[in-house]
Backbone as CSV, one residue per row, in Angstrom:
resi,resn,N_x,N_y,N_z,CA_x,CA_y,CA_z,C_x,C_y,C_z
1,UNK,100.184,99.691,109.845,100.267,100.708,108.815,99.128,100.493,107.829
2,UNK,98.517,101.573,107.420,97.485,101.495,106.385,98.095,101.875,105.040
3,UNK,97.373,101.571,103.990,97.835,101.925,102.652,97.958,103.442,102.516
4,UNK,97.015,104.178,103.107,97.056,105.644,103.039,98.287,106.201,103.768
5,UNK,98.611,105.617,104.918,99.813,106.046,105.651,101.066,105.786,104.822
6,UNK,101.108,104.631,104.186,102.264,104.285,103.355,102.396,105.258,102.185
7,UNK,101.286,105.582,101.534,101.324,106.529,100.424,101.850,107.887,100.892
8,UNK,101.386,108.323,102.042,101.823,109.604,102.591,103.319,109.572,102.911
9,UNK,103.783,108.502,103.527,105.204,108.390,103.871,106.085,108.342,102.621
10,UNK,105.621,107.639,101.584,106.382,107.579,100.338,106.476,108.969,99.723
11,UNK,105.360,109.671,99.666,105.361,111.025,99.097,106.292,111.944,99.882
12,UNK,106.256,111.851,101.204,107.135,112.678,102.037,108.610,112.368,101.768
13,UNK,108.944,111.093,101.674,110.336,110.701,101.428,110.813,111.222,100.078
14,UNK,109.972,111.118,99.056,110.339,111.606,97.724,110.552,113.117,97.760
15,UNK,109.656,113.836,98.437,109.785,115.293,98.522,111.013,115.700,99.330
16,UNK,111.286,114.992,100.420,112.387,115.367,101.299,113.751,114.990,100.733
17,UNK,113.870,113.788,100.157,115.178,113.288,99.746,115.401,113.283,98.241
18,UNK,114.347,113.500,97.469,114.496,113.532,96.013,115.142,112.278,95.471
19,UNK,116.177,112.434,94.654,116.804,111.273,94.025,117.560,110.369,95.003
20,UNK,117.697,110.814,96.246,118.405,110.029,97.264,117.440,109.349,98.226
21,UNK,116.199,109.204,97.838,115.154,108.661,98.714,115.123,107.134,98.762
22,UNK,115.891,106.463,97.936,115.793,105.005,97.833,115.892,104.279,99.178
23,UNK,116.848,104.594,100.067,116.896,103.860,101.339,115.619,104.022,102.177
24,UNK,115.093,105.226,102.246,113.865,105.460,103.005,112.687,104.747,102.345
25,UNK,112.615,104.793,101.025,111.531,104.142,100.303,111.595,102.624,100.467
26,UNK,112.799,102.086,100.441,112.971,100.649,100.615,112.466,100.218,101.992
27,UNK,112.753,101.017,102.998,112.277,100.721,104.351,110.753,100.751,104.412
28,UNK,110.151,101.751,103.821,108.689,101.861,103.812,108.072,100.665,103.089
29,UNK,108.615,100.324,101.943,108.085,99.190,101.175,108.248,97.890,101.961
30,UNK,109.346,97.736,102.673,109.535,96.538,103.503,108.481,96.467,104.599
31,UNK,108.180,97.599,105.203,107.144,97.639,106.235,105.779,97.296,105.645
32,UNK,105.506,97.795,104.445,104.232,97.488,103.788,104.154,96.002,103.486
33,UNK,105.222,95.419,102.967,105.223,93.979,102.680,104.935,93.186,103.946
34,UNK,105.529,93.607,105.050,105.358,92.901,106.315,103.936,93.028,106.855
35,UNK,103.373,94.225,106.800,102.067,94.438,107.421,100.879,94.252,106.482
36,UNK,101.034,94.566,105.213,99.908,94.513,104.279,100.064,93.477,103.171
37,UNK,101.255,92.921,103.036,101.489,91.894,102.029,102.203,92.411,100.789
38,UNK,102.742,91.467,100.034,103.519,91.795,98.838,102.672,92.465,97.762
39,UNK,101.406,92.084,97.660,100.539,92.685,96.647,100.373,94.178,96.855
40,UNK,100.165,94.581,98.097,100.036,96.014,98.407,101.337,96.745,98.137
41,UNK,102.456,96.121,98.515,103.757,96.737,98.263,103.977,96.915,96.760
42,UNK,103.640,95.901,95.998,103.801,95.989,94.545,102.918,97.079,93.948
43,UNK,101.711,97.224,94.488,100.817,98.286,94.011,101.438,99.661,94.242
44,UNK,102.055,99.854,95.406,102.698,101.138,95.704,103.925,101.364,94.819
45,UNK,104.674,100.301,94.571,105.840,100.402,93.691,105.392,100.858,92.302
46,UNK,104.289,100.293,91.822,103.747,100.705,90.521,103.195,102.128,90.568
47,UNK,102.434,102.437,91.607,101.790,103.748,91.723,102.796,104.893,91.701
48,UNK,103.911,104.717,92.406,104.919,105.779,92.508,106.102,105.552,91.568
49,UNK,106.027,104.540,90.702,107.085,104.216,89.731,108.440,104.070,90.423
50,UNK,108.445,103.341,91.541,109.658,103.199,92.343,110.696,102.283,91.707
51,UNK,110.254,101.362,90.866,111.224,100.466,90.221,112.117,101.248,89.264
52,UNK,111.523,102.035,88.416,112.304,102.807,87.448,113.041,103.965,88.122
53,UNK,112.369,104.674,89.001,112.957,105.865,89.596,113.976,105.601,90.689
54,UNK,113.800,104.476,91.423,114.652,104.247,92.595,115.220,102.831,92.681
55,UNK,114.936,102.002,91.692,115.487,100.646,91.668,114.864,99.706,92.687
56,UNK,113.649,100.001,93.128,112.971,99.137,94.097,112.062,98.206,93.311
57,UNK,112.439,96.944,93.260,111.728,95.976,92.433,110.556,95.360,93.173
58,UNK,109.488,95.088,92.447,108.363,94.386,93.066,108.742,92.935,93.381
59,UNK,108.019,92.342,94.311,108.262,90.943,94.629,107.115,90.110,94.096
60,UNK,107.346,88.827,94.023,106.325,87.897,93.576,105.305,87.738,94.709
61,UNK,104.056,88.141,94.494,103.072,88.061,95.573,102.835,86.624,96.057
62,UNK,103.121,85.648,95.223,102.926,84.251,95.606,104.034,83.734,96.510
63,UNK,105.204,84.372,96.478,106.352,83.861,97.228,106.289,84.206,98.707
64,UNK,105.437,85.170,99.079,105.372,85.598,100.463,106.506,86.508,100.847
65,UNK,107.293,86.943,99.868,108.448,87.828,100.117,108.007,89.259,100.168
């Protein structure tokens, strides 16, 4: 997965599911953490304000989580 693909998938999930998008977004963020690392996942969480809007918290990039 590329960062651009992840951004597109996040935008699609938000548009399709609205306030109920959290499960889909959590899955996408997990895939990003696995393939691109926690730093990239955290950047996307910040970019789309997923922590406040959907309760998806960033992880510590040093922990490898």
